[in-house]
VOVO-458433 format. One record per residue: residue in three letters; x, y, z of N, C-alpha, C in turn. Coordinates in steps of 0.1 Angstrom, whole numbers, plus 5000, padded with zeros to 4 digits. Layout:
# residues N
ALAXYZXYZXYZ ...
***
This chain:
# residues 312
MET507751195502508651275490510151185489 SER510551185475511651125478512151165460 ASN513751185464514551225451514951095445 ASN514650985447515050855443514150825431 PHE514350825418513050765406513950685400 THR513350585396514050445390513250445377 LEU513750465365513250445348512550315349 ASN511350305345510450175345511250125330 THR512050025332512249985318511849865312 THR510549835317509749715312508749785304 SER508249915304507349985300507650035284 ALA506850015272507449995261507550165260 LEU506450245265506650385265507850465267 ASN508650395273510150455278511250425268 ASP510750325257511450335248511950445234 THR512950505239512750615228514150585219 ILE514550475219515850445211515550415196 TRP516250465186515950455171516750375163 THR516750285154517450175150517550225136 ARG519050195131519150185116518650075107 THR518349975114517749875107516849795115 LEU515549785110514349775116514449585121 PRO514549575133514649425137513349355132 ALA512949215131512049155127511149175136 ASN511249215149509949215159509749345162 ALA509949445155509749575156508249585155 ALA507749685166506349705165505449725154 VAL506249825146505549835133505249695123 ASN505949615126505649475120504349425125 ALA504149435139503049395143501649485138 LEU502149625142501049715134500449695121 PHE501349655112500849585099500049485100 ASP500349405108499449265110497849315113 SER498049415121496749495127495749555117 ILE496649615109495749715102495849665086 SER496449595082496749545068495249485063 PRO495149515049493649455042493849305043 LYS493049245048492949075046492949055032 PRO493748925028493548885012492248825012 LEU491648834999490348744995490948644988 THR490148524989490348394981489648314972 GLU489848264963488948184955489948094948 SER489148014941489747894935489147844920 PHE489947764912489247744900490247644895 ASN489747584886490747464880491547504864 ASN492747474870493847534860493447474847 GLU492747334844492847334830491547374822 SER490647444831489547504823489547654825 GLY490247694832490147864833489147924842 ALA488748034844487748094849487748234851 THR486548334852486648424855486348424873 LEU486948484881486748494895486248644900 HIS485248604909484448754913485048764925 PHE485548864929486048914943485449044948 ASN484248984958483149094962482549164947 SER482049274948481349314934481949404927 ASN483249434929484049544921485349494916 VAL485949374918487049314912486649174905 ASP487049134892487149034885488548994880 LEU489148854885490348814878489948714868 ILE490348734858490048634843491248554839 PHE491248434842492348344837491948254828 GLN492948234817492648144806493247994811 PRO492847874802492947754806494647724807 GLY495347654818496447624819497447754821 SER496747834829497447994832498747954840 PHE498947824849499747834861500547704856 VAL501847704861502847584861503547604874 THR503947504881505247514894506147634892 LEU506747624902508147694900509147654894 SER509147524891510047454883509547414870 GLY508547504865507947474853506947354849 ALA506747264858505847184856504547214855 ALA503547104848502247154843501547144860 VAL500347194859499547204870498147164867 THR497447034874496247004871495447014882 GLY494147034882493447074896493047204896 ASN492647204910492247344914493547434921 VAL493347564914494447664919493647734926 ASN494547794942494147884948494448064944 ILE493748104942494148254942494048354955 GLU495148424957494448514969494948654964 LEU494148764967493848884961493948984972 THR494749094974494549214983494349304972 LYS493649394976493049484965493249644975 LEU494149754970494149854975493449954963 LEU492450024967491550094958491350224963 THR491950254977491450374981492650424987 LYS493150554991494050594999494450515012 GLY493250485018493350445032493850295029 ASP493250225020493650115018495250105014 MET495950175008497450195006498350205017 ILE497250315028498250315040498050205052 LYS496850145051496750005056497649905055 ALA498149885041498949805035500249855035 MET500749975043501850045041502650045027 GLN501950075020502250075005502150245003 ALA502750264991502950424983502950424970 THR502650524966502750534952503850634947 ILE504850554945506150624942506950554934 HIS507450594923508550544913510150594921 TYR510950534927512050604932511650704939 ASN512150834934511750984937510351064932 ALA510050994919508951044912507651014919 LEU506651094920505551074925504351004915 LEU503650934919502650844909501350874916 GLU500450884907498850864911498250734907 SER497950684916497650534916495950534912 ALA495550444904494250384900493850254906 GLY494450234915494350084921495650014919 ALA495849934933497049824931496449714938 PHE497049584936496649454937497949374940 PHE497649284951498749174953498149024949 VAL498548974936497948834933498848764937 LYS498548654943499548524948498448384944 ALA499348294936498748174929499348064939 SER498547954945499447814950498447734948 LYS499047604949498047454952498947384960 ASP498247334970498547264980499747334989 GLY499647464989500547514998501647574993 GLN501947544979503147564969502847664962 GLU503647774959503447884952503647864938 LEU502847914929503047904916503148004906 GLU503648004893503948114885503148084874 LEU502848214865502248214853502948114842 SER502348044834502847974823503648064813 PRO504648044807505648124800504648174787 GLY504648294785503648374776502248404778 VAL501948354791500548384795500348494805 SER499348574799498948704809497548664816 TYR496748734825495648744829495148884830 LEU493648894833493049034833492749064844 ILE492849164850492249244864491149334859 GLN489949304862488749414856488349464871 TYR488149594873487649664887487049794879 THR485749814890485449944889486050054897 ASP485950174892486650274901485950344912 PRO486350334923485350374933484950504934 ASP485650604924485050744920483950724909 ASN483950604902483150614891483750674878 ASP485150724881485350814870487250774866 PRO487250684859488650644857489450764849 LYS490750754851491350854844491850784831 PRO492450854822492950814810494550814814 TYR495350764806497050754803497350684814 MET496750574819497450504829498250374826 LEU499150354832500150244827500350144840 VAL500750014833501149914843502349924851 PHE502249924861503549914873503649804881 ASN504749754880504749614894505849634902 GLY505449604913506149624927507549544926 LYS508849654929510149574932510149604946 GLU510149464953510449434966511549404973 GLY511549454984513049444995512849325001 GLY511749275004511749165013510349075009 LEU509948975016509048895015507548975015 ALA506848975004505449065003504248985006 PRO503049015008503049165017503649145031 ALA504349205038504949135050505449265058 GLY504649375058505149495068505949585062 VAL506549655069507249765063508849725055 ASP508749805041509349735033510049875025 PRO511249915034511850055030512450065016 GLU512549965010513049924998511949924985 PHE510949884990509949874979509650004969 THR509350004958509150084947508650034934 TRP507750114929507150064918507850084903 LEU507650004894508650014882507850004872 LYS507750084864507150064851507149944843 SER506249864839506249764831506449754815 ALA507349664811507949674797507849564792 ASP506749504793506649354788505449324781 GLY504749434778503549414771501949444780 SER502049454793501249484802500449634796 SER499249604799498349734795497349774804 VAL496949894803495849954809494550004801 LYS493249964802492250044796491050064801 ASN490150164799489250224806487950114800 PHE486950084807485650034803484550104810 THR483650064805482250104812481049954810 ARG480449924818479349824820478349874827 SER477349794824476049844830475949784846 GLY475449854853475549794869474549734874 GLN474549634882473549534888472449634894 GLY472649734896471449834903471049934893 GLY471349914881470950014871472050124869 GLY472150164856473550284857474350214852 ASP475550274846476950224841478050234855 GLN478550144855479950174863480950154856 ALA482250244856483150284851484450224857 GLY485350174850486650104858487850084848 TYR488649984849489849944847490049834842 GLU490749794832491049664829492649634826 ILE493349554834495049574834494949414826 LEU495349414818496449284815498049294816 SER498049214825499149164834499849044829 THR501249024827502148924824502648864837 LYS502548954849503148914862501948934874 LEU502648834884501848824897502448894909 LYS502048904919502448964929501949124928 TRP502749204931502049364931502149414917 VAL500649444913500549514902499649624904 SER500149744896499149864900498849944885 ALA497950014883497650114875498050244877 ALA498850304872499150424880499950534870 ARG499950634869500450734860501550854869 GLN502550904861503150964871502351114871 SER502851194886502151284890503351434884 TYR502551514877503651624873502851754879 TYR503751834886503651994889504652054886 ASN503952194885504852284881505152384891 ALA504652354904505152424917506552384921 GLY507452434928508452404933508552274942 SER509552214945509552094955510352124967 SER509652054977510252074991510651944997 HIS511451955010511651845019510251835028 LEU509651745032508651745043509151655056 THR509151715068509551655078508551665091 ALA508151555093507451545106508251505119 ILE507851565133508651535143507551515154 LEU508051395159506751345168507551315181 PRO506651305193507451285208508151185207 LEU509351205217510451085217510050965219 ASN508750925220508450775223508250725211 PHE507950785202507150735190508550745179 THR509150635178510350595171510250545158 ASN511250465153511150445139510750265139 LYS510950235153510450095155508850085157 ASN508450205162507050175164506050255155 THR506350365147505650445140505750445125 VAL504850485120504850495102504150625101 VAL504650695091504050835088503950845073 PHE502850895068502450905054501851055051 ALA502051075038501651215033500551145023 VAL499251215024498351195015497651305006 PHE497851314994497451424986495951424985 GLU495551554985493851594986493451574971 SER494051624962493851634948493651494940 CYS494451404943494651274937495151164945 LYS495151034940495450914947496750924949 THR497550964955498950964956499150984971 VAL500050864976500250864988501950814989 VAL502550915001504050914997504450865014 PRO505550805016505950745028506950875035 LEU506850905046507950955054509050885059 TYR510150855054511150765055511850815071 SER512250725078512950745092514150805088 ASP514750905095515850985093516450955107 TYR517550855110518350805120518850915126 ASN519451005116520351125121519751225129 THR518551275125517751395130516451335138 ARG516251195138515351125147514051215144 ALA513851165128512551255126511951145111 PHE510651175107510451115096510451245085 ARG510751185070511051285062510851215045 ALA510151305039510151285024510551405017 SER511251375004511651424995511051484985 TYR511351594977510651614963509551644961 LEU508851694976507151694972506751844969 PRO505651834961505551954954504852064964 GLN505252204964504552294969503052334966 GLN502652434973501052474968500152374967 GLN500252264975499352124973498752084987 GLU497452094988496952035000497151875003 MET497451865016497651715018497551685033 THR497551565038497251525052498651415056 ILE499051505066500051395072499651305083 ILE499951185080499151085092500550985097 SER500150985111501150915119500150785125 ILE500750665123500350535133501350455138 SER500950455151501950415160501350255168 LYS502250195170501950065181502850085192 ILE502650075203503450095216502950015226 GLY503449895228503149775239501949745234 LYS500749755241499449695233498549795226 ASP498849935228498050035226498650085212 PHE497350145206497650205193497450355193 TYR498350465186498250605186497950625170 TYR497150755170497050805154497050975157 ASN497451025146497451145144497551195129 GLU496751305127496651365112496651525113 LYS497651575105497451715102497351765089 ASP496151825085496251895073496751995071 ILE497252015058498352125054497852185043 SER497752315038497552355024498552375016 ASP500052375022501052425015502552375027 ILE503152275021504352245030505452365027 GLY505252455019506052575020507452545018 SER508452625020509952605016510452545027 LEU510452525038510752455052509952325053 GLY508752325054507952215055508452105071 ILE508752155080508552115091507552125097 PHE506951985106505651985112505651915121 LYS504851955133504951855147503451775147 LEU503551635149502551585153502451525165 ARG501251515174501151465185500151365185 PRO500451235182499651115185498751095198 GLU497651035195496651035207496350855206 LYS495950815217495750685217494250675213 LYS494050555203493150545197492950375195 SER491650345197491350205191491650165178 ILE491950005176492349985160491050035152 GLN489649995157488550045152488550175147 ASP488950285155489050415151490050435140 ILE491050385144492250415132491850365120 LEU491150245118490550195105489650295099 GLU488350345110487750425102488350565098 HIS489250615103489950735099490250685085 LEU491150625084491950545071490850535061 SER489550485064488750455055487950565047 SER488050705054487350815051488550885044 LEU489650845042490750925032489950945017 
***
């Protein structure tokens, strides 16, 4: 027996220190690389235009001459298109995205990250040009009154945790329409058509309205789970609304404000400590007036975590 115990400073589990600003090598950025949806890629001749099919549920339609270089020069030949699609609540958490307009909650009908390039150089839309995003709704039940929102980024996108990210309503003529078409296996498929004048983050969404009072939501995790290695989200049961719980350096907790009472939701935490991943979820029927909940993350394989998120 010995009374001499020395802390193992090489173990990531022993790092309980929070930081006011996330460093570039924070484990949550490596977590993003592990769980984020991988972009789909297609190409077309910029002089001809094309309809690009991404899997079976998303089409991007470009007219001839859609793209120019960042300096405004004409582009000839093939253009590469990268598309990241977030159609489910699980997709949004995997991409560490949320459905918020500053403090206002949004109900999402799907979000996309669209990037164009040629020979490794990023391109932009030609002046006055728009393009279409057509996609079927996973629930085959598109909602009315959706509007176009564009992402306001605080850093390179998409590239991990961006605490400054928010959605801004488009005021440039972009629009959302519902559509129905015949499915390949019979029956109708319903979805949305976004007319967009911008690339990068594009979303169809509408503001969520609640008559219930609002409260703060606080998630408390064990000491090992800090803002350097953990992200926390609240996922609404009744609609496609995903809210981030931001790290609060002073209280060493994760918090969200202005959330409605009397709403069923699930609090989810995902962590990467060393080479291991941790996950926890807690279902709540009402955050009440206090809204403080404890999470107990458990070690999970990355495949288990992705399956949990896909089931949301």
